[in-house]
NUZA-310600 format. One record per residue (C-alpha): x, y, z; residue in one letter. Coordinates in steps of 0.1 Angstrom, whole numbers. Example, Ala and Ser with C-alpha at 12.3 -4.5 7.8 and 13.67 -1.06 7.14 Angstrom:
2
X,Y,Z,residuo
123,-45,78,A
137,-11,71,S
***
This chain:
72
X,Y,Z,residuo
810,1169,907,M
775,1181,901,T
746,1169,921,I
731,1149,892,S
765,1132,885,K
768,1124,923,E
734,1109,922,M
743,1087,893,V
775,1076,910,A
755,1068,942,L
729,1049,921,M
756,1028,904,R
772,1019,937,E
738,1011,952,N
730,988,923,A
763,970,928,A
756,966,965,L
721,953,959,C
735,927,934,T
760,916,961,L
731,913,986,E
711,892,962,A
741,869,955,E
747,864,992,V
711,856,999,I
711,830,971,L
743,814,985,A
728,812,1019,L
696,796,1005,K
716,770,985,Y
737,763,1017,N
705,760,1037,E
690,733,1014,V
724,715,1013,G
732,721,976,D
769,725,979,D
775,726,941,T
752,756,936,L
764,772,969,A
800,771,956,Q
790,785,922,A
772,813,941,Q
803,821,961,I
821,827,929,Q
793,851,919,K
798,869,952,I
835,874,944,Y
825,888,910,E
800,912,926,A
827,924,951,L
849,931,921,E
822,951,904,V
818,972,936,I
855,979,935,E
853,989,899,V
823,1012,904,V
839,1029,934,R
872,1034,915,R
854,1049,885,R
833,1071,908,N
864,1084,925,N
881,1090,891,E
851,1109,879,L
849,1129,911,K
885,1140,908,V
880,1149,871,M
848,1169,878,Y
862,1186,909,D
892,1197,889,G
918,1182,912,E
934,1164,884,N
939,1193,860,S
***
């Protein structure tokens, strides 16, 4: 994989991780103020963010294999 493609892959993963961090912070804040309804909804968003991270990592690995020629 070229350096620019590796950088894009890292940037995608970083964006997904930052989203997860934001979702966790919001859940903690909702929990702190005692808003259980919004906290539970936010926990669902955390699960969704974790799924996105898995998808991004899987795609990055697939691209790495493709560009490294290991799959040819």
